[in-house]
Each structure stands twice: as structure tokens, then as C-alpha cells.
Backbone as a ProteinNet text record, in pm:
[ID]
protein_1_A
[PRIMARY]
MILSYPPFVISIPDYWSGDFSLNYDILKDASGCVDVAVRLRKNKGRFHYFTVACEGNLKSCLTLERLLTPYLKYDQSISFSQMKQRKTKVMQNLLEKLFGFIPPSEPNESLHHSNSAPGRFITRKRDQFHCEAPRFGFMSHRKE
[TERTIARY]
-3203.2	-3102.7	-2946.1	-2886.3	-2742.4	-2701.3	-2656.4	-2474.5	-2421	-2254.7	-2119.3	-2195.3	-2200.4	-2230.4	-2061.5	-2067.5	-1854.4	-1887	-1765	-1738.1	-1703.4	-1752.5	-1709.8	-1737.8	-1632.7	-1568.7	-1596.7	-1615.3	-1636.8	-1549.9	-1600.1	-1508.3	-1608.1	-1490.5	-1585.3	-1446.9	-1543.1	-1423.5	-1342.4	-1234.9	-1138.1	-1250	-1315	-1362.6	-1412.5	-1526.6	-1614.1	-1506.3	-1427.3	-1422.1	-1415.1	-1368.4	-1370.8	-1433.1	-1563	-1698.8	-1749.1	-1780.2	-1802.3	-1716.3	-1619.4	-1593.5	-1571.9	-1626.4	-1672.7	-1864	-1906.7	-2048.7	-2160.9	-2027.2	-2046.7	-2174.8	-2207.1	-2268.9	-2386.6	-2421.7	-2520.2	-2623.8	-2517.8	-2597.5	-2678.7	-2657.9	-2669.6	-2872.4	-2869.4	-3038.7	-3106.5	-3011.4	-3060.1	-3052.6	-3011	-3001.2	-3132	-3057.7	-3116.2	-2983.1	-2910.4	-2805.6	-2759.1	-2683.9	-2647.3	-2553.1	-2459.6	-2375.6	-2307.8	-2171.7	-2098.4	-1988.9	-1937.4	-1798.7	-1686	-1669.6	-1644.1	-1463.7	-1355.3	-1211.3	-1134.4	-1033.5	-1020.8	-916.7	-923.4	-797.3	-720.8	-785.6	-683.4	-699.3	-607.7	-629.8	-586.8	-641.6	-622.4	-645.5	-540.6	-585.6	-727.7	-813.8	-917.7	-1013.4	-1008	-1047	-1014.7	-1138.1	-1070	-1109	-1110.2	-1151	-1156.4	-1311.8	-1335.5	-1406.3	-1355.3	-1471	-1534.9	-1653.9	-1728.2	-1813.5	-1825.4	-1804.5	-1954.6	-2029.2	-2155.5	-2217.2	-2345	-2382.4	-2533.9	-2605.5	-2730.4	-2807.4	-2929.3	-3057.1	-2980.9	-3015.9	-2951.6	-2984.7	-3206	-3271	-3174.2	-3065.5	-3050.4	-2906.2	-2808.3	-2720.8	-2687	-2784.1	-2810.5	-2854.7	-2988.5	-3017.7	-2945	-2812.7	-2637.8	-2623.5	-2595.3	-2514.6	-2519.5	-2700	-2720.7	-2780.9	-2760.5	-2719	-2605.8	-2502.8	-2400.9	-2307.2	-2365	-2388.2	-2422.6	-2352.4	-2362.9	-2451.4	-2593.2	-2576.6	-2572.1	-2543.6	-2570.4	-2581	-2639.9	-2674.4	-2539.5	-2552	-2417.4	-2424.8	-2393.7	-2379.1	-2263.9	-2248	-2121.5	-2144.7	-2241.7	-2148.5	-2074.2	-2037.4	-2000.7	-1875.7	-1734.9	-1610.6	-1615.9	-1509.3	-1492.7	-1427.7	-1426.2	-1405.1	-1563.1	-1611	-1754.8	-1825.2	-1846.5	-1853.5	-1809.3	-1637.7	-1641.8	-1665.5	-1711.3	-1814.2	-1958	-1965.6	-2142	-2140.5	-2051.5	-2056	-2040.4	-1952.8	-1852.3	-2034.1	-2047.4	-2173.8	-2299.2	-2322.2	-2417.1	-2423.9	-2290.6	-2190.6	-2271.6	-2193.7	-2226.6	-2360.6	-2493.2	-2623.2	-2673.6	-2624.7	-2625.7	-2597.1	-2461.3	-2371.3	-2460	-2473.6	-2638.9	-2751.1	-2749.6	-2930.6	-2892	-2790.9	-2749	-2725.6	-2662.3	-2570.1	-2615.2	-2642.3	-2675.3	-2533.8	-2443	-2370.4	-2371.3	-2346.9	-2348	-2186.3	-2267.7	-2140.4	-2083	-1919.9	-1860.1	-1935.6	-1812.5	-1857	-1819.5	-1650.7	-1645.7	-1605.4	-1730.2	-1721.1	-1614.4	-1491.5	-1359.7	-1208.1	-1236.2	-1093.9	-1217.5	-1068.6	-1022.7	-1018.3	-1148.8	-1129.5	-1049.1	-1023.7	-950	-801.4	-763.2	-615.4	-490.5	-586.2	-470.5	-350.3	-471	-364.9	-363.4	-403.7	-397.3	-267.1	-122	25.9	83.9	72	192.5	316.9	319.7	461	565.6	466.2	542.2	584.5	732.4	819.9	838.9	883	924.1	1040.8	1113.6	1162.5	1227.5	1306.1	1287.6	1343.6	1392.3	1389.5	1264.3	1213.9	1039.4	951.6	898.2	814.5	661.5	601.9	464.3	326.9	338.3	227.9	226.8	330.6	333.7	433.4	393.7	400.7	302.5	331.4	207.9	216.4	95	81.2	58.2	159	120.9	-40.3	23.3	-165.5	-240.6	-190.5	-229.3	-168.7	-238.8	-154.5	-27.7	-87.6	76.1	192.4	128.6	282.8	362.7	452.7	528.3	579.3	575.4	576.3	752.3	843.4	945.4	1065.8	1170.2	1185.8	1302.2	1339.2	1411.1	1464.4
1618.2	1606.1	1641.6	1684	1670.2	1650.8	1521	1430.4	1476	1439.4	1396	1229.3	1133.3	1039.4	986.2	841.1	806.6	793	814.9	809.2	708.7	629.1	542.2	519.9	389.8	415.8	355.1	364.3	352.8	297.2	246.8	185	250.4	354.1	388.5	341.5	234.6	237.6	329.9	334.5	457.7	556	507.7	516.8	649	614.7	675.2	798.6	838.5	820.1	980.4	1033.5	1179.5	1209.5	1182.6	1228.1	1207.1	1132.3	1146.3	1201.5	1239.8	1352.3	1500.5	1507.6	1647.4	1634.2	1582.6	1555.9	1490.3	1458.7	1489.3	1515.5	1598.1	1729.9	1692.4	1597.1	1549.7	1466.9	1432.2	1346.7	1422.5	1523.5	1609	1662.5	1629.1	1647.8	1477.1	1360.2	1249.2	1155	1232.9	1181.8	1280.8	1392.6	1535.2	1533.7	1477	1527.5	1714.2	1691.7	1889	1874	1804.1	1836.4	1675.3	1715.1	1545.5	1621	1562.8	1525.2	1383.3	1417	1335.9	1369.1	1229.1	1232.2	1116.2	1128.3	1046.4	977.9	816.7	740.1	715.8	629.2	526.2	509.9	502	427.2	318.2	186	55.3	7.2	-29.8	-147.7	-22.6	-79.6	-28.9	23.7	61.7	137.9	205.7	326.4	419	439.8	438	454.4	582	627.6	759.8	749.9	856.3	825.7	883.1	869.7	1001.6	970	1150.3	1134.5	1284.1	1285	1341.1	1373.6	1520.4	1499.4	1553	1541.4	1544.9	1458.6	1429.1	1315.4	1195.7	1133.7	988.9	906.7	966.9	925.9	914.3	1055	1115.9	957.3	1033.5	960.3	805.6	702	596.2	539.3	659.3	663.6	693.5	800	818.4	694.5	626.1	503.1	383.4	382.7	278.6	299.3	404.2	477	437.7	472.4	383.4	281.9	183.5	14.5	-23.7	-121.4	-222.7	-307.3	-462.9	-526.5	-646.8	-771.6	-851.2	-1025.2	-1113.2	-1218.8	-1284.2	-1374.9	-1442.3	-1538.8	-1596.6	-1753.1	-1834	-1925.3	-2014	-2098.8	-2111	-2149.9	-2070.7	-1996.2	-1924.2	-1871.7	-1832.3	-1770.2	-1663.9	-1655.1	-1512.9	-1402.2	-1455.7	-1340.3	-1308.8	-1425.4	-1392.8	-1305.6	-1322.8	-1259.4	-1071.4	-1028.8	-936.5	-883.6	-977.8	-902.5	-889.1	-938.2	-864.9	-768.7	-769.1	-642.2	-538.6	-561.5	-403	-406.7	-479.4	-446.9	-356.6	-386.5	-395	-257.3	-209.2	-81	3.2	-43.3	79.4	101.3	-16.2	63.1	86.3	121.2	227.8	358.7	442.3	467.3	541.3	434.7	523.3	526.4	459.1	550.5	666.1	699.2	777.3	958.4	908.5	1027.5	1020.9	940.7	932.5	932	814.3	798.2	668.5	730.4	612.2	527.6	358.2	295.7	313.7	227.5	230.2	111.9	144	44.9	-103.6	-62.5	-205.7	-201	-337.5	-272.6	-316.5	-403.3	-477.4	-361.2	-253.8	-133	-32.1	-3.6	81.3	239.8	362.9	430.8	543.1	571.3	766.1	743.8	650	694.1	566.9	462.8	375.3	302.8	344.8	348.3	510.2	601.6	784.7	771.6	724.3	807	711.4	613.4	479.7	474.1	562.8	633.6	699.2	675.3	694	614.7	638.6	462.1	517.5	362.2	371.8	320.8	461.7	425.1	404.2	355.4	332.6	514.5	602.8	718.5	764.7	742.5	852.8	699.7	744.7	585.5	682.5	640.5	748.7	681.4	606	535.2	498.6	538.5	567.2	665.9	809	948.6	953.6	1002.4	1093.4	1241.3	1334.3	1435.2	1477.9	1594.1	1643.9	1589.9	1626.5	1592	1685.7	1838.7	1983.1	2040.3	2120.4	2184.1	2263.7	2306.6	2430.4	2347.6	2240.4	2147.5	2066.6	2051.6	1922.4	1835.6	1700.7	1613.3	1592.8	1604.2	1700.3	1735.4	1671.4	1797.1	1878.7	1972.2	2071.1	2133.4
1806.9	1825.5	1758.9	1718.2	1572.9	1664.2	1629.9	1674.3	1559	1587.3	1504	1516.9	1412	1355.8	1292.4	1404	1348.3	1226.3	1171.3	1056.1	945.6	887.4	804.6	641.9	622.7	465.7	355.5	286.6	144.8	29.4	-37.7	-192.8	-283.9	-387.4	-491.4	-599.8	-756.1	-847.9	-851.4	-928.1	-966.4	-1083.7	-1146.4	-1285.2	-1210.2	-1074.6	-1099.1	-928.5	-940	-730.3	-753.9	-904.1	-889.8	-900.2	-999	-972.1	-821.7	-789.8	-641.1	-563.6	-531.5	-436	-536	-630.8	-664.1	-584.4	-592.7	-635	-522.9	-365.5	-268.5	-223.5	-259.2	-153.1	-217.5	-286.1	-311.7	-251.6	-78.5	30.1	92.1	110.3	215	207.1	77.3	58.5	-27.6	-15.9	-57.8	169.1	178.7	375.3	485.2	434	544.7	631.8	659.6	779.3	762.5	805.2	821.7	753.6	818.5	708.2	701	537.5	580.4	450.2	492.3	451.3	426.2	326.1	277.6	229.7	258.2	242.3	143.9	91.6	29.1	149	135.6	241.9	175.3	103.8	44.7	-112.8	-194.3	-389.3	-339.3	-356.9	-365	-501.7	-600.5	-698.6	-824	-799.4	-890.3	-776.4	-668.8	-557.4	-537	-435.6	-446	-273.7	-193.7	-30	61.1	57.4	119.9	256.8	392.8	468.4	431.1	508.5	515.2	644.9	692	842.7	780.8	972.2	879.9	1016	1043.2	1120.4	1122.1	1223.3	1198.4	1268.2	1236.4	1333	1318.4	1406.3	1445.5	1281.1	1280	1143.4	1001.7	964.6	854.8	870.9	1029.5	932.3	929.1	1011.1	950.6	749.7	744.6	619.4	513.4	623	470.4	478.5	607.5	623.8	480.1	504	388.2	263.8	221.7	105.9	20	121.4	87.2	110.2	124.1	230.3	132	41.4	-22.9	98.3	58.5	142.6	108.9	140.7	32.8	132.3	78.4	170.3	126.2	268.6	220.1	206.6	138.9	9.4	14.6	79.1	116.3	-32.7	-151.9	-188.8	-346.1	-345.7	-420.5	-377.3	-421.6	-412.1	-340.1	-264.1	-225.8	-342.8	-462.4	-563.7	-650.8	-643.3	-742.5	-572	-455.9	-356.6	-402.7	-385.1	-410.3	-529.8	-669.8	-759.6	-807.1	-684.3	-680.5	-575.8	-473.6	-384.6	-499.1	-568.2	-650.4	-735.6	-776.5	-862.9	-766.5	-658.3	-584.6	-563.6	-503	-494.8	-632.6	-753.9	-880.8	-882	-820.9	-858.3	-761.9	-657.3	-566.8	-598.7	-696.1	-718.5	-856.4	-948.1	-1027.7	-1023	-929.9	-858.5	-770.7	-672.6	-606.4	-679.6	-793.2	-831.5	-976.4	-1041.9	-1196	-1250.9	-1204	-1270.4	-1370.2	-1449.5	-1611.1	-1606.5	-1624.1	-1606.9	-1733.5	-1728	-1791.4	-1912.3	-2064.6	-2111.2	-2104.6	-2039.7	-2034.5	-1887.2	-1759.6	-1670.1	-1588.2	-1649.5	-1557.1	-1666.2	-1691.1	-1722.4	-1696.6	-1604.2	-1607.5	-1679.8	-1637.6	-1756.4	-1756.6	-1607.2	-1629.4	-1604.1	-1487	-1482.3	-1489.9	-1536.2	-1494.3	-1663	-1816.4	-1894.6	-1947	-1913.8	-1952.9	-1936.9	-1970.9	-1954.4	-2024.8	-2128.3	-2146.8	-2134.4	-2149.3	-2185.9	-2091.6	-1964.6	-1836	-1835.2	-1722.8	-1650.2	-1511.6	-1468.1	-1297.7	-1263.2	-1164	-1147.8	-1039.4	-952.6	-800.5	-783.3	-767.4	-742.5	-758.2	-826.2	-855.8	-924.8	-816.2	-830.4	-807.6	-914	-927.1	-881.1	-889.2	-800.7	-644.9	-612.4	-455.1	-387.8	-452.8	-403.5	-349.6	-220	-127.1	-134.3	-154.9	-176.8	7.5	42.6	172.3	238.5	381.7	393.9	460.7	438.5	411.9	358.7	260.2	171.4	132.3	249.8	327.7	361.4	436.8	540	374.8	411.1	418.6	441.3	363.5	510.3	509.9	372.9	403.8	533.3	600.9	687.1	583.9	630.5	570.8	668.6
[MASK]
++++++++++++++++++++++++++++++++++++++++++++++++++++++++++++++++++++++++++++++++++++++++++++++++++++++++++++++++++++++++++++++++++++++++++++++++

């Protein structure tokens, strides 16, 4: 029986988010789902958050969620930031295994966008980091 599985959110390092959004169809073959849809939810720091929705039988939908979810054992002896670093590393390993992504040479640096245009400046009128694209291609947020 085909069911519509509840959507879940995953975080992808910013240097792989473009490749992920272009190649997410690999997930259908890897999980056995009938349909997989991915949508960028938000950009926050060095991570992009994607909402993943899928349709298929229960086993294939659970497989998809398992493929994209980093699981860690809780360790009280480490700090929150160390746990976050571990989670990031496990997620990178999942993506490398699933998509064949190549890790960046410097894991602490963002490759694609953060330093690509150092000559740009930010003013109150035009803040390049807080501009939102329209929710739909043919609609605008502005009232005219």
C-alpha cells in the first residue's frame, strides 16, 4: 500500500547543498520510494535545511528517513559543541556514502558562497543575506 509519509527536515552542509538539491533523485533508488520531493527550508550559517517528503510503502519511507538521519549515542562527557561536530561528521559520512560527494579539503571552511564575492557590501537598504526569493516563481511578496 502506498502512503504519504510525514515530511522531515535534514541539515546539509552548505558546500554540498547545491549538489544535494540537484541529485536528490538518487534517494528514490536507494530507498525504494515511489516519489521523493525535497525543498529548501532555510539557510542558517554553514548549513542548509531541507524538508524531505516521500511516498511509498512504509518500509521504503522508513529506509529513506534512516538513510538521511545521523544517529549518535548520547555521551554526557562531551560538550554540546563537540556533539554537534560529531553529528556533522556522521551526516557528511552519510552523504559521501549515499551520493559519492567528495569532502572539502578544509572541513571548517565553506567553499561555495561565503567568500565568493568579498567586494560586496551590505547596507540597510540592501542586505544580501536577508533577501528572500518569492515563495513561488510567478508571485511576489510585495503588494503593488
